[in-house]
C-alpha positions as CSV (number, residue, x, y, z in Angstrom):
1,M,63.7,-58.3,-28.2
2,N,62.8,-56.8,-31.6
3,D,63.5,-53.2,-31.9
4,S,60.4,-52.7,-33.0
5,N,58.0,-53.8,-30.1
6,K,60.3,-51.5,-28.2
7,L,58.5,-49.0,-26.6
8,E,60.6,-45.6,-26.7
9,L,61.0,-44.0,-22.8
10,L,60.0,-40.9,-23.1
11,E,61.6,-38.7,-20.1
12,I,59.7,-36.4,-17.6
13,K,59.4,-32.7,-18.3
14,P,59.1,-30.7,-15.5
15,P,56.4,-28.9,-14.5
16,L,55.2,-25.5,-16.2
17,E,55.7,-22.6,-14.5
18,L,53.6,-19.9,-13.7
19,E,54.4,-16.2,-14.2
20,N,53.7,-15.0,-10.3
21,G,54.6,-18.7,-9.6
22,D,52.0,-18.5,-6.9
23,G,48.7,-17.9,-8.4
24,S,47.8,-15.0,-5.4
25,S,47.1,-12.3,-8.3
26,T,44.0,-14.0,-8.9
27,L,43.2,-14.8,-6.5
28,W,43.4,-10.9,-5.1
29,W,41.2,-10.3,-8.6
30,L,38.3,-12.3,-7.9
31,L,38.4,-10.8,-3.4
32,V,37.8,-7.7,-4.7
33,V,35.0,-8.7,-7.1
34,L,33.4,-10.2,-4.7
35,L,34.4,-7.4,-2.3
36,I,32.7,-4.5,-4.7
37,A,29.2,-7.0,-6.0
38,G,28.7,-7.3,-1.1
39,S,29.4,-4.2,-1.5
40,A,26.9,-2.6,-4.4
41,L,24.3,-5.0,-3.0
42,L,24.4,-4.2,0.6
43,F,23.1,-0.4,-0.7
44,W,21.0,-1.5,-2.4
45,A,19.3,-3.1,0.4
46,L,19.9,-0.5,2.5
47,Y,19.1,2.4,0.4
48,K,16.5,1.1,-1.7
49,P,13.5,2.8,-2.1
50,A,10.3,1.8,0.7
51,Q,7.2,-0.1,-1.3
52,P,4.8,-1.6,0.7
53,P,4.6,-5.0,0.1
54,F,1.1,-4.5,-1.4
55,G,-0.2,-1.5,-2.3
56,P,-1.6,1.2,-1.2
57,N,-2.7,0.7,2.7
58,P,-6.9,0.9,1.8
59,N,-6.6,4.5,4.0
60,E,-4.6,5.9,1.8
61,V,-6.8,5.6,-1.1
62,A,-10.2,6.9,1.1
63,Q,-8.4,9.6,1.9
64,R,-7.7,10.2,-1.8
65,K,-10.7,9.5,-3.6
66,L,-12.3,11.3,-0.8
67,R,-10.0,14.7,-2.8
68,D,-11.4,13.9,-5.4
69,V,-15.2,13.6,-4.5
70,W,-15.2,17.4,-4.2
71,A,-15.7,18.1,-7.6
72,L,-19.2,16.8,-7.5
73,L,-19.6,19.1,-5.2
74,G,-22.3,20.4,-7.4
75,A,-24.7,18.0,-8.0
76,P,-25.1,17.0,-3.9
77,P,-27.2,13.6,-4.5
78,L,-24.0,12.5,-6.8
79,F,-21.6,14.0,-4.2
80,I,-23.2,12.5,-1.0
81,E,-23.6,9.1,-3.1
82,A,-19.5,9.3,-3.8
83,T,-18.6,9.9,-0.1
84,A,-21.0,7.6,0.7
85,D,-19.3,4.4,-2.0
86,I,-16.0,5.7,-1.1
87,L,-16.7,4.5,2.6
88,R,-18.0,2.0,2.6
89,V,-15.3,0.2,0.0
90,Y,-12.5,1.2,2.8
91,L,-14.7,-0.3,5.5
92,E,-15.1,-3.2,3.8
93,E,-11.2,-3.4,3.0
94,R,-9.1,-2.2,5.8
95,F,-12.6,-4.6,8.4
96,D,-12.8,-7.3,5.7
97,V,-16.7,-6.9,5.8
98,Q,-19.0,-6.6,3.1
99,A,-20.3,-3.2,2.6
100,P,-21.4,-2.1,-0.1
101,E,-23.1,-5.4,-1.6
102,R,-25.2,-3.9,2.0
103,T,-28.2,-2.9,3.4
104,T,-27.1,0.1,5.9
105,E,-29.0,-1.9,8.2
106,E,-27.7,-5.0,7.3
107,F,-24.0,-3.5,7.7
108,L,-24.4,-1.7,11.2
109,N,-25.7,-5.0,12.2
110,E,-23.3,-6.4,11.4
111,L,-20.6,-3.9,11.9
112,N,-22.0,-4.1,15.3
113,Q,-20.5,-7.3,16.2
114,M,-16.9,-5.9,15.0
115,P,-14.4,-4.8,17.8
116,Q,-12.6,-3.6,15.3
117,M,-14.3,0.0,16.1
118,T,-14.9,2.1,19.1
119,G,-19.2,2.4,20.1
120,E,-19.0,6.5,19.4
121,Q,-17.5,5.9,16.0
122,K,-20.8,3.0,15.1
123,E,-22.4,5.7,15.8
124,L,-21.0,8.6,14.5
125,L,-21.1,6.0,11.3
126,G,-24.8,4.5,12.1
127,Q,-26.2,8.3,11.3
128,F,-23.8,9.3,8.1
129,L,-24.9,6.4,6.1
130,R,-29.0,7.6,6.9
131,N,-28.5,10.4,6.1
132,C,-26.5,9.4,2.8
133,D,-29.1,7.4,2.0
134,F,-32.4,10.4,2.5
135,P,-31.2,11.5,-0.9
136,K,-31.4,8.7,-2.6
137,F,-34.7,7.0,-1.2
138,A,-36.4,10.2,0.5
139,R,-35.0,12.2,-2.8
140,L,-34.0,15.7,-1.0
141,D,-31.4,17.1,-2.6
142,P,-28.7,18.4,-0.2
143,T,-27.8,21.9,1.3
144,E,-23.8,22.5,-0.2
145,E,-23.4,22.7,4.0
146,E,-24.9,19.3,4.6
147,C,-22.8,18.1,2.0
148,R,-19.9,18.9,3.6
149,Q,-20.7,17.8,7.5
150,L,-21.0,14.0,4.9
151,H,-17.8,14.6,3.9
152,T,-16.2,15.4,7.1
153,V,-17.2,12.9,8.7
154,A,-16.2,10.3,6.0
155,V,-13.1,12.0,6.4
156,K,-12.5,11.3,10.4
157,I,-14.0,8.1,9.7
158,V,-11.4,6.8,7.5
159,D,-9.0,9.0,9.9
160,E,-9.4,7.4,13.2
161,T,-9.8,3.8,11.6
162,A,-7.0,3.9,9.6
163,P,-4.7,2.1,11.4
164,T,-1.6,3.7,13.4
165,L,1.8,3.5,12.4
166,P,5.3,4.1,14.1
167,G,6.0,8.4,12.6
168,R,3.0,8.8,10.5
169,I,0.1,10.7,11.1
170,P,-2.7,10.7,8.4
171,P,-3.5,12.5,5.8
172,R,-6.0,15.2,6.1
173,V,-8.5,16.7,3.5
174,E,-9.1,20.6,2.8
175,P,-12.3,21.6,1.3
176,P,-11.9,23.8,-1.9
177,R,-12.4,26.5,-0.2
178,M,-15.7,28.7,-1.5
179,K,-16.1,30.8,-4.2
180,S,-17.1,35.1,-2.9
């Protein structure tokens, strides 16, 4: 055989040795990082602030608006119309009925078919809505006391029909103090 055609065989080199020899420190570091990340995730899941899934409940919105409507007490027709609108919108969102677009009688007829409210609540709501219609259609200005009574009825209806959550009490709406 020709020397130029010969392939030189090289000796096989032994494997490289790692510093620690078994790679256990890398495994330990990986385990520590995973434990810290898991602990952080668990802490976040357990202690994150509770937020409602789809925003505030209709009753919470209605209660806030009923507190805000006191600013209109000096204009009784506006006060009563705003209070009635707040209650109608609340009932629409709470019970999935078309309250604001209907007349009082149409709305009450639909409401009578619904089992979600008691007969007493339906009767109270009917009286409330009819009393709210007087200033609008008969052009009668209600007294401040009548406005306060209608507002109290609206708050009562929202309180009584609000969904009850364990450990929660519906908020109470207090009227502003009368000037002496």
